[in-house]
N, C-alpha and C positions, 0 to 999 in steps of 0.2 A: 505492499500500499504507499509505504513512504519514497520508494523508487518512483512509483507512478506519479504521487504528488509532485516530485523532484522534476520528471520528465514533461508533466503539463506547466509546470511553471517556465520551465526553458522554452516551451513552444510558445507560450504568450510572450516572454522576453522578444522572441526572433519578431513575433506579431508587431508589438509595441514599438520596436526598434524600425522596421520598414515602415510603419503608420509615422513615425517620426520623420524621417527622410523625406515620406513622400511630403508631408506637410511643410517640411522646409524647402523644399524644392519649388513646391507650389508658391509660397509666399516670397520666395527670392525673387519671382519673376514681375512680384507685385512693386512698383515703384512708389516710395516714399514722398506723398505730395509735396513736403516742403522743401525735397531735394537732398537733405542732409545725408551724409554717409555715416557708417557705424563708427568711424574714428570719431567725427564731428557730434556724433551723438553722444557718445563716452566722454568726449571732453567738456561738454555742456553740462551733463548730469554730473560729473565728479566738481566741476566748478559752482556749481547751484548748491551743491552738498558742501562746499568749502574744503575740499579736499585738494592739496595741491603736492603733495609728496607721492604721489601714484604716476607711474608711466604707463603708455598705452601703446603696446608693441603689436607688429605683426608675426605671425606664427605660421608655418607651414601646416597642409593639411585641411581635412573639411571635419567640421564638429569637434575642433579641438580648442575652442574657446575655452578659457578659464582665467579666474584670478589667482593670482600666487601672493599669499599673506607673507611668506618667507623674504621677498625681494620687491614688495609692493608695486606688481605689475598687472595691468589688466593684458590678457593675451587674446587675441582677436585674430581669427584664420583671415586669409586673403578676401573671400566672400563677403564676410561682414566688415573687415577692417576697410575695405573700399568700397563695398557695397551700398548702395542708395535706396535700400528695398523696406519693406515692413519688416521682414526678418533679420537683416542685417540690425536695423535700429533694435528691434527685440531683444535679440542677443546682447547687443552692445550694452543696452540697458541692464539686464539681468546680470550681467558680469560687474558692472559700476556697482549693483545692488549687494554683492559681496565686499567690494571695495568700501563701502557705505558701512556694512555689516564690522568690518575689521576697524573702522575708524570709531566705532561707538561702542567696541567690545561687545559684540552679540554674543550672548552666551552659548549657544549651540554652536556658534564658528570656533569659538575659543576652545570648545571640547573636542571639536573634531581635529582641530590642528594638534592638540596634545596627544592625541591619539594615532596621528600620522607613524611616526617612529614604531609603535608597538604594533600597528597594523604590519608595517614592513618586515618587523621581525616575525610577526605570525606568519607571513606568507614565505619566508625562509623555513621556518620550523615547520609547516604542512610538505611544502617539498621534501625534505629529510626526510618527515615520516613516511609519505607516499614511496620514497624511496627504499627506507627501511623494510616494509610493508613487501615490496618487489623482492628485495633480495631473500627476505624470509620464505617467500614462496617457493624459492630453490632449495630451502632447507639450510639457509646460512643466516639464521635470525640473529640480527644484533642484539635484540632483547625482547622482553616479553610483547606478543600481539597487543595486549590490554595497556602497554605505555604507549605504543605508538596510536591506539585509538584514543586515548586520553590526550596526546597532544594535537590530534586532528581537532578533537571537539573544543579544547581550548582556542587552537587557533580559528575555528569556525564562530566562536563566541565571541572574539574580538572584532572578525568582519561583520558579524550580525549587529554587534552594538555601533561599529562605525557606520553600518549602511542606516541603521533607524536614526542615529544622530544627522546624517546627511538629510533626511527628509526635510525637517524645519528650516534648516537652511538654504535649499534650493527652493523651497514654498515660499519662503520669507523674502528672498532676493526676488523672484517674480513678481511679489506684490509690491515690492518697493519700485520696481521697474515699471510695472503697469501704471502704478498711481503717479509716478513721476510723469511719464511720458503723455498722460493723459492733463495733468494739471499745466504740464509745459505746452500743450498744445502741440507737440510732437508729430500725433497722428490724429487723423481725422476718425471720427466715431466708427467709419467702417474698418479703417486700417487697425484701431485698437482693437476689436474684435477678433481681427486676424492674429494679432501680437498676443493676444490672450490665448488663443487657440493654439500657437506655436508653442508658446512656454508650458501650458497646460499637458501638453504631449511630451515635451522635454521631461516633467516633473513626473509625468507616469513611468517613464525608463526607470528613474530612481526607486519609486515604488515597489516596481516588478522586482528589479535588482535585491530590496532588501528582503521581499518576500520571499526572493530564491536564496538566499543566505541563510534564511531563518529555516526555510526546508530543508537545507543541507545539513545545519546543524540539527536538527531535530531526528533526520535519518541517520546521522552517524551516533546519535545517543541512542536510538533505537536499538542500532546494531550492537552496540556496545551491552546496553542491557540484556538483550538476549543472548549475549555471549555468557554474561554472567549466571 
């Protein structure tokens, strides 16, 4: 039953990802009436919120947009940085929402930043544990299987915690973005609805990821308890 749940969530995740790509492609073709580029939207939003120590950079790739609190940079993909579309404005404003969270010490963002090194260590731990199980399957056990299972459970506990803490961070950034573009008349009423639709689609990918991580955690816990 647990495996079926995991597979089901993986399928849903693929569907949500494809819908996100479709919406972003669709709204990237809708020109913003005021003609601002994603970079210009980001500059204006940061300035309106009194943030002067954040750089806006162009990074390679698609859907690679992110805010890096370590070096205070809003990183925008070329389609967003140079784009003058509804999609570009929505994504640029969303990433600036994270910069505002950082500047105002938004609790969930602070918690997520604290968990980053722990999550990275958990990634290394789980890789080691899976390798140990693989080696053990050939009769060369490095340590008891129970230990490996506990390590995997510990890693997925961190992954799941990180994923669920990410949810309020992402939803709040979108809320800030949509409120600002509306108040600043960056978008028309129709464009605002499109921006909202695009950001909601992006938020759903984080929700599915969190549920997927929880499903994997419960799956390995059930395996461990079954073994016991």
